[in-house]
TORKOL-4160 file (C-alpha; in steps of 0.2 Angstrom, whole numbers, padded with zeros to 4 digits, m for minus):
294
<pt num="1" X="0000" Y="0030" Z="0464"/>
<pt num="2" X="0008" Y="0016" Z="0455"/>
<pt num="3" X="0002" Y="m0002" Z="0461"/>
<pt num="4" X="0012" Y="m0015" Z="0469"/>
<pt num="5" X="0012" Y="m0025" Z="0453"/>
<pt num="6" X="0018" Y="m0011" Z="0443"/>
<pt num="7" X="0032" Y="m0007" Z="0455"/>
<pt num="8" X="0037" Y="m0026" Z="0456"/>
<pt num="9" X="0039" Y="m0027" Z="0438"/>
<pt num="10" X="0050" Y="m0012" Z="0437"/>
<pt num="11" X="0061" Y="m0019" Z="0451"/>
<pt num="12" X="0064" Y="m0034" Z="0440"/>
<pt num="13" X="0073" Y="m0023" Z="0427"/>
<pt num="14" X="0082" Y="m0014" Z="0441"/>
<pt num="15" X="0088" Y="m0030" Z="0449"/>
<pt num="16" X="0094" Y="m0038" Z="0432"/>
<pt num="17" X="0100" Y="m0024" Z="0421"/>
<pt num="18" X="0103" Y="m0037" Z="0407"/>
<pt num="19" X="0084" Y="m0042" Z="0407"/>
<pt num="20" X="0079" Y="m0027" Z="0396"/>
<pt num="21" X="0092" Y="m0031" Z="0382"/>
<pt num="22" X="0089" Y="m0050" Z="0384"/>
<pt num="23" X="0070" Y="m0047" Z="0381"/>
<pt num="24" X="0074" Y="m0035" Z="0366"/>
<pt num="25" X="0084" Y="m0049" Z="0358"/>
<pt num="26" X="0074" Y="m0065" Z="0363"/>
<pt num="27" X="0056" Y="m0058" Z="0363"/>
<pt num="28" X="0057" Y="m0045" Z="0350"/>
<pt num="29" X="0071" Y="m0050" Z="0338"/>
<pt num="30" X="0080" Y="m0033" Z="0340"/>
<pt num="31" X="0098" Y="m0033" Z="0335"/>
<pt num="32" X="0106" Y="m0028" Z="0352"/>
<pt num="33" X="0124" Y="m0022" Z="0350"/>
<pt num="34" X="0139" Y="m0031" Z="0359"/>
<pt num="35" X="0143" Y="m0022" Z="0375"/>
<pt num="36" X="0154" Y="m0024" Z="0390"/>
<pt num="37" X="0143" Y="m0014" Z="0403"/>
<pt num="38" X="0125" Y="m0011" Z="0407"/>
<pt num="39" X="0121" Y="0004" Z="0417"/>
<pt num="40" X="0105" Y="0011" Z="0425"/>
<pt num="41" X="0102" Y="0028" Z="0419"/>
<pt num="42" X="0092" Y="0042" Z="0427"/>
<pt num="43" X="0073" Y="0040" Z="0423"/>
<pt num="44" X="0070" Y="0059" Z="0423"/>
<pt num="45" X="0067" Y="0064" Z="0405"/>
<pt num="46" X="0063" Y="0082" Z="0406"/>
<pt num="47" X="0065" Y="0094" Z="0392"/>
<pt num="48" X="0066" Y="0113" Z="0392"/>
<pt num="49" X="0047" Y="0113" Z="0396"/>
<pt num="50" X="0044" Y="0112" Z="0415"/>
<pt num="51" X="0032" Y="0097" Z="0412"/>
<pt num="52" X="0039" Y="0082" Z="0421"/>
<pt num="53" X="0043" Y="0066" Z="0411"/>
<pt num="54" X="0049" Y="0051" Z="0420"/>
<pt num="55" X="0051" Y="0033" Z="0413"/>
<pt num="56" X="0050" Y="0018" Z="0423"/>
<pt num="57" X="0067" Y="0011" Z="0419"/>
<pt num="58" X="0081" Y="0017" Z="0408"/>
<pt num="59" X="0097" Y="0007" Z="0405"/>
<pt num="60" X="0112" Y="0010" Z="0393"/>
<pt num="61" X="0123" Y="m0003" Z="0385"/>
<pt num="62" X="0141" Y="0003" Z="0384"/>
<pt num="63" X="0159" Y="m0002" Z="0379"/>
<pt num="64" X="0175" Y="0007" Z="0381"/>
<pt num="65" X="0171" Y="0017" Z="0366"/>
<pt num="66" X="0155" Y="0024" Z="0373"/>
<pt num="67" X="0136" Y="0021" Z="0373"/>
<pt num="68" X="0130" Y="0009" Z="0360"/>
<pt num="69" X="0111" Y="0009" Z="0364"/>
<pt num="70" X="0099" Y="0015" Z="0377"/>
<pt num="71" X="0083" Y="0006" Z="0382"/>
<pt num="72" X="0068" Y="0014" Z="0390"/>
<pt num="73" X="0057" Y="0001" Z="0399"/>
<pt num="74" X="0039" Y="0005" Z="0403"/>
<pt num="75" X="0027" Y="m0006" Z="0412"/>
<pt num="76" X="0009" Y="m0003" Z="0406"/>
<pt num="77" X="m0006" Y="m0011" Z="0415"/>
<pt num="78" X="m0020" Y="0000" Z="0408"/>
<pt num="79" X="m0024" Y="0011" Z="0394"/>
<pt num="80" X="m0017" Y="0029" Z="0396"/>
<pt num="81" X="m0019" Y="0041" Z="0382"/>
<pt num="82" X="m0006" Y="0052" Z="0390"/>
<pt num="83" X="0007" Y="0039" Z="0386"/>
<pt num="84" X="0005" Y="0041" Z="0368"/>
<pt num="85" X="0010" Y="0059" Z="0370"/>
<pt num="86" X="0024" Y="0056" Z="0382"/>
<pt num="87" X="0033" Y="0041" Z="0375"/>
<pt num="88" X="0040" Y="0050" Z="0360"/>
<pt num="89" X="0047" Y="0063" Z="0372"/>
<pt num="90" X="0055" Y="0049" Z="0382"/>
<pt num="91" X="0064" Y="0042" Z="0366"/>
<pt num="92" X="0070" Y="0059" Z="0359"/>
<pt num="93" X="0075" Y="0066" Z="0375"/>
<pt num="94" X="0086" Y="0051" Z="0380"/>
<pt num="95" X="0093" Y="0050" Z="0363"/>
<pt num="96" X="0098" Y="0068" Z="0364"/>
<pt num="97" X="0106" Y="0066" Z="0381"/>
<pt num="98" X="0116" Y="0050" Z="0377"/>
<pt num="99" X="0119" Y="0053" Z="0359"/>
<pt num="100" X="0115" Y="0035" Z="0354"/>
<pt num="101" X="0101" Y="0024" Z="0346"/>
<pt num="102" X="0087" Y="0023" Z="0359"/>
<pt num="103" X="0072" Y="0011" Z="0359"/>
<pt num="104" X="0056" Y="0010" Z="0369"/>
<pt num="105" X="0051" Y="m0007" Z="0376"/>
<pt num="106" X="0034" Y="m0009" Z="0384"/>
<pt num="107" X="0030" Y="m0024" Z="0395"/>
<pt num="108" X="0011" Y="m0028" Z="0397"/>
<pt num="109" X="0005" Y="m0042" Z="0407"/>
<pt num="110" X="m0012" Y="m0041" Z="0399"/>
<pt num="111" X="m0014" Y="m0046" Z="0380"/>
<pt num="112" X="m0028" Y="m0033" Z="0377"/>
<pt num="113" X="m0017" Y="m0019" Z="0384"/>
<pt num="114" X="m0002" Y="m0025" Z="0374"/>
<pt num="115" X="m0012" Y="m0023" Z="0358"/>
<pt num="116" X="m0017" Y="m0006" Z="0363"/>
<pt num="117" X="0001" Y="m0001" Z="0367"/>
<pt num="118" X="0007" Y="m0008" Z="0350"/>
<pt num="119" X="m0003" Y="0005" Z="0340"/>
<pt num="120" X="0008" Y="0016" Z="0329"/>
<pt num="121" X="0010" Y="0034" Z="0337"/>
<pt num="122" X="0009" Y="0047" Z="0324"/>
<pt num="123" X="0019" Y="0062" Z="0329"/>
<pt num="124" X="0012" Y="0074" Z="0315"/>
<pt num="125" X="0028" Y="0078" Z="0306"/>
<pt num="126" X="0027" Y="0069" Z="0289"/>
<pt num="127" X="0035" Y="0051" Z="0290"/>
<pt num="128" X="0039" Y="0053" Z="0309"/>
<pt num="129" X="0030" Y="0039" Z="0319"/>
<pt num="130" X="0034" Y="0029" Z="0334"/>
<pt num="131" X="0030" Y="0010" Z="0334"/>
<pt num="132" X="0032" Y="0005" Z="0353"/>
<pt num="133" X="0041" Y="m0012" Z="0355"/>
<pt num="134" X="0028" Y="m0021" Z="0365"/>
<pt num="135" X="0030" Y="m0037" Z="0375"/>
<pt num="136" X="0013" Y="m0045" Z="0380"/>
<pt num="137" X="0012" Y="m0062" Z="0389"/>
<pt num="138" X="0013" Y="m0072" Z="0373"/>
<pt num="139" X="0030" Y="m0064" Z="0369"/>
<pt num="140" X="0039" Y="m0067" Z="0385"/>
<pt num="141" X="0052" Y="m0081" Z="0383"/>
<pt num="142" X="0047" Y="m0098" Z="0389"/>
<pt num="143" X="0061" Y="m0103" Z="0402"/>
<pt num="144" X="0060" Y="m0121" Z="0405"/>
<pt num="145" X="0079" Y="m0124" Z="0408"/>
<pt num="146" X="0084" Y="m0124" Z="0426"/>
<pt num="147" X="0101" Y="m0118" Z="0422"/>
<pt num="148" X="0094" Y="m0103" Z="0412"/>
<pt num="149" X="0082" Y="m0099" Z="0426"/>
<pt num="150" X="0095" Y="m0100" Z="0439"/>
<pt num="151" X="0106" Y="m0088" Z="0429"/>
<pt num="152" X="0091" Y="m0076" Z="0426"/>
<pt num="153" X="0079" Y="m0077" Z="0440"/>
<pt num="154" X="0070" Y="m0061" Z="0435"/>
<pt num="155" X="0066" Y="m0068" Z="0418"/>
<pt num="156" X="0061" Y="m0084" Z="0426"/>
<pt num="157" X="0048" Y="m0074" Z="0436"/>
<pt num="158" X="0041" Y="m0067" Z="0420"/>
<pt num="159" X="0041" Y="m0084" Z="0412"/>
<pt num="160" X="0032" Y="m0092" Z="0426"/>
<pt num="161" X="0018" Y="m0079" Z="0427"/>
<pt num="162" X="0015" Y="m0080" Z="0408"/>
<pt num="163" X="0018" Y="m0098" Z="0404"/>
<pt num="164" X="0015" Y="m0107" Z="0421"/>
<pt num="165" X="0005" Y="m0121" Z="0412"/>
<pt num="166" X="0020" Y="m0125" Z="0400"/>
<pt num="167" X="0030" Y="m0141" Z="0404"/>
<pt num="168" X="0045" Y="m0138" Z="0414"/>
<pt num="169" X="0042" Y="m0119" Z="0417"/>
<pt num="170" X="0037" Y="m0120" Z="0436"/>
<pt num="171" X="0051" Y="m0133" Z="0439"/>
<pt num="172" X="0064" Y="m0121" Z="0432"/>
<pt num="173" X="0057" Y="m0107" Z="0442"/>
<pt num="174" X="0058" Y="m0118" Z="0458"/>
<pt num="175" X="0077" Y="m0120" Z="0453"/>
<pt num="176" X="0078" Y="m0101" Z="0451"/>
<pt num="177" X="0073" Y="m0098" Z="0468"/>
<pt num="178" X="0087" Y="m0109" Z="0474"/>
<pt num="179" X="0099" Y="m0094" Z="0469"/>
<pt num="180" X="0090" Y="m0081" Z="0479"/>
<pt num="181" X="0092" Y="m0074" Z="0496"/>
<pt num="182" X="0078" Y="m0077" Z="0508"/>
<pt num="183" X="0070" Y="m0060" Z="0506"/>
<pt num="184" X="0070" Y="m0060" Z="0487"/>
<pt num="185" X="0065" Y="m0078" Z="0487"/>
<pt num="186" X="0049" Y="m0074" Z="0497"/>
<pt num="187" X="0044" Y="m0059" Z="0486"/>
<pt num="188" X="0047" Y="m0068" Z="0470"/>
<pt num="189" X="0038" Y="m0084" Z="0476"/>
<pt num="190" X="0023" Y="m0074" Z="0482"/>
<pt num="191" X="0021" Y="m0063" Z="0466"/>
<pt num="192" X="0022" Y="m0078" Z="0455"/>
<pt num="193" X="0009" Y="m0089" Z="0465"/>
<pt num="194" X="m0003" Y="m0074" Z="0464"/>
<pt num="195" X="m0002" Y="m0074" Z="0445"/>
<pt num="196" X="m0004" Y="m0093" Z="0442"/>
<pt num="197" X="m0019" Y="m0100" Z="0433"/>
<pt num="198" X="m0029" Y="m0113" Z="0443"/>
<pt num="199" X="m0021" Y="m0127" Z="0433"/>
<pt num="200" X="m0003" Y="m0120" Z="0436"/>
<pt num="201" X="m0007" Y="m0117" Z="0454"/>
<pt num="202" X="m0012" Y="m0135" Z="0457"/>
<pt num="203" X="0004" Y="m0141" Z="0449"/>
<pt num="204" X="0015" Y="m0129" Z="0459"/>
<pt num="205" X="0006" Y="m0135" Z="0475"/>
<pt num="206" X="0011" Y="m0153" Z="0470"/>
<pt num="207" X="0029" Y="m0147" Z="0467"/>
<pt num="208" X="0030" Y="m0139" Z="0484"/>
<pt num="209" X="0023" Y="m0155" Z="0493"/>
<pt num="210" X="0037" Y="m0165" Z="0486"/>
<pt num="211" X="0049" Y="m0155" Z="0495"/>
<pt num="212" X="0061" Y="m0157" Z="0480"/>
<pt num="213" X="0068" Y="m0140" Z="0481"/>
<pt num="214" X="0080" Y="m0132" Z="0493"/>
<pt num="215" X="0071" Y="m0116" Z="0492"/>
<pt num="216" X="0055" Y="m0124" Z="0498"/>
<pt num="217" X="0064" Y="m0129" Z="0513"/>
<pt num="218" X="0071" Y="m0112" Z="0515"/>
<pt num="219" X="0054" Y="m0104" Z="0514"/>
<pt num="220" X="0047" Y="m0115" Z="0528"/>
<pt num="221" X="0063" Y="m0118" Z="0538"/>
<pt num="222" X="0062" Y="m0102" Z="0548"/>
<pt num="223" X="0044" Y="m0106" Z="0552"/>
<pt num="224" X="0047" Y="m0124" Z="0556"/>
<pt num="225" X="0063" Y="m0119" Z="0567"/>
<pt num="226" X="0053" Y="m0106" Z="0576"/>
<pt num="227" X="0038" Y="m0117" Z="0579"/>
<pt num="228" X="0050" Y="m0132" Z="0585"/>
<pt num="229" X="0059" Y="m0119" Z="0596"/>
<pt num="230" X="0042" Y="m0114" Z="0604"/>
<pt num="231" X="0037" Y="m0132" Z="0606"/>
<pt num="232" X="0053" Y="m0137" Z="0615"/>
<pt num="233" X="0053" Y="m0121" Z="0625"/>
<pt num="234" X="0035" Y="m0126" Z="0632"/>
<pt num="235" X="0041" Y="m0144" Z="0634"/>
<pt num="236" X="0028" Y="m0150" Z="0622"/>
<pt num="237" X="0029" Y="m0168" Z="0616"/>
<pt num="238" X="0031" Y="m0172" Z="0598"/>
<pt num="239" X="0041" Y="m0157" Z="0595"/>
<pt num="240" X="0043" Y="m0160" Z="0576"/>
<pt num="241" X="0024" Y="m0161" Z="0573"/>
<pt num="242" X="0021" Y="m0145" Z="0584"/>
<pt num="243" X="0034" Y="m0136" Z="0575"/>
<pt num="244" X="0026" Y="m0140" Z="0558"/>
<pt num="245" X="0009" Y="m0135" Z="0565"/>
<pt num="246" X="0016" Y="m0118" Z="0570"/>
<pt num="247" X="0024" Y="m0116" Z="0553"/>
<pt num="248" X="0008" Y="m0118" Z="0544"/>
<pt num="249" X="m0001" Y="m0105" Z="0555"/>
<pt num="250" X="0014" Y="m0093" Z="0554"/>
<pt num="251" X="0015" Y="m0094" Z="0535"/>
<pt num="252" X="m0004" Y="m0090" Z="0534"/>
<pt num="253" X="m0003" Y="m0076" Z="0547"/>
<pt num="254" X="0012" Y="m0068" Z="0538"/>
<pt num="255" X="0003" Y="m0069" Z="0521"/>
<pt num="256" X="m0012" Y="m0060" Z="0529"/>
<pt num="257" X="m0024" Y="m0075" Z="0527"/>
<pt num="258" X="m0037" Y="m0075" Z="0541"/>
<pt num="259" X="m0037" Y="m0091" Z="0552"/>
<pt num="260" X="m0052" Y="m0097" Z="0560"/>
<pt num="261" X="m0052" Y="m0106" Z="0577"/>
<pt num="262" X="m0058" Y="m0122" Z="0569"/>
<pt num="263" X="m0043" Y="m0121" Z="0557"/>
<pt num="264" X="m0031" Y="m0117" Z="0571"/>
<pt num="265" X="m0038" Y="m0132" Z="0581"/>
<pt num="266" X="m0037" Y="m0144" Z="0567"/>
<pt num="267" X="m0019" Y="m0140" Z="0562"/>
<pt num="268" X="m0012" Y="m0139" Z="0580"/>
<pt num="269" X="m0020" Y="m0156" Z="0585"/>
<pt num="270" X="m0013" Y="m0165" Z="0569"/>
<pt num="271" X="0001" Y="m0177" Z="0573"/>
<pt num="272" X="0003" Y="m0184" Z="0555"/>
<pt num="273" X="0020" Y="m0177" Z="0549"/>
<pt num="274" X="0017" Y="m0180" Z="0531"/>
<pt num="275" X="0000" Y="m0171" Z="0531"/>
<pt num="276" X="0008" Y="m0156" Z="0541"/>
<pt num="277" X="0022" Y="m0155" Z="0528"/>
<pt num="278" X="0008" Y="m0154" Z="0514"/>
<pt num="279" X="0000" Y="m0140" Z="0523"/>
<pt num="280" X="0016" Y="m0131" Z="0525"/>
<pt num="281" X="0018" Y="m0130" Z="0507"/>
<pt num="282" X="m0001" Y="m0127" Z="0504"/>
<pt num="283" X="0000" Y="m0112" Z="0516"/>
<pt num="284" X="0011" Y="m0102" Z="0504"/>
<pt num="285" X="m0003" Y="m0104" Z="0491"/>
<pt num="286" X="m0020" Y="m0103" Z="0498"/>
<pt num="287" X="m0031" Y="m0087" Z="0499"/>
<pt num="288" X="m0042" Y="m0094" Z="0513"/>
<pt num="289" X="m0039" Y="m0106" Z="0527"/>
<pt num="290" X="m0053" Y="m0117" Z="0520"/>
<pt num="291" X="m0042" Y="m0120" Z="0504"/>
<pt num="292" X="m0029" Y="m0128" Z="0516"/>
<pt num="293" X="m0039" Y="m0144" Z="0517"/>
<pt num="294" X="m0045" Y="m0146" Z="0499"/>
């Protein structure tokens, strides 16, 4: 069964159909034809043999005159010898179906897997080979421009995961989250945070603590509002502090982080608003409740 990470990366390409041609152009230097429309194609690539072939994502670039290019996107997180047999089928089958130039692009979060995927696939017929176009973490574009990140949040996600330590990348990603609805915002935020290095994670935590971004307020706002409402409903004094404390605990609970009674007591008894705001931001990053206080 495909993992969550595999499905998440596939969903990025489904959410932004221009992500595939953009990566071909900017990361791999492929001459992408001008087009007026990008469509999601069927991922079923069966031939006359009953064997099932299914790609992760396929898109077509079109104009009024017809299809100009088809792109097959595969997310590969491990070595799978079967892919070296099926990938040529994907390319030739989609090319026959749409009657246009067809390319295979493989996204690999791990460098070692990217090197394996980039090996030439020899078909057997003289001169007939397939060289997969592979994007490892080093080939993902660095997105440090807030405007670009806002226009292409899915690309900003990939950039933040691969280049989180680069200047401006996490700041741009924070701006990208501004453009998202609350559900997608939370999903993208949690995915990126789970893939940051320790250094990038500490920088991200500092950005969150500054409360610079509107998205950061959005992430915490519903928890703060719910917490404040609970405090007011119970007639508690210091409603704002109570609301922030409730926000910290609810973020941890919603992320599945176990909370000890000692942690719960320390948070709920805190009356320092500035400290509670720091903990709200930190609650979206930590893996254990102890890390909340480090």
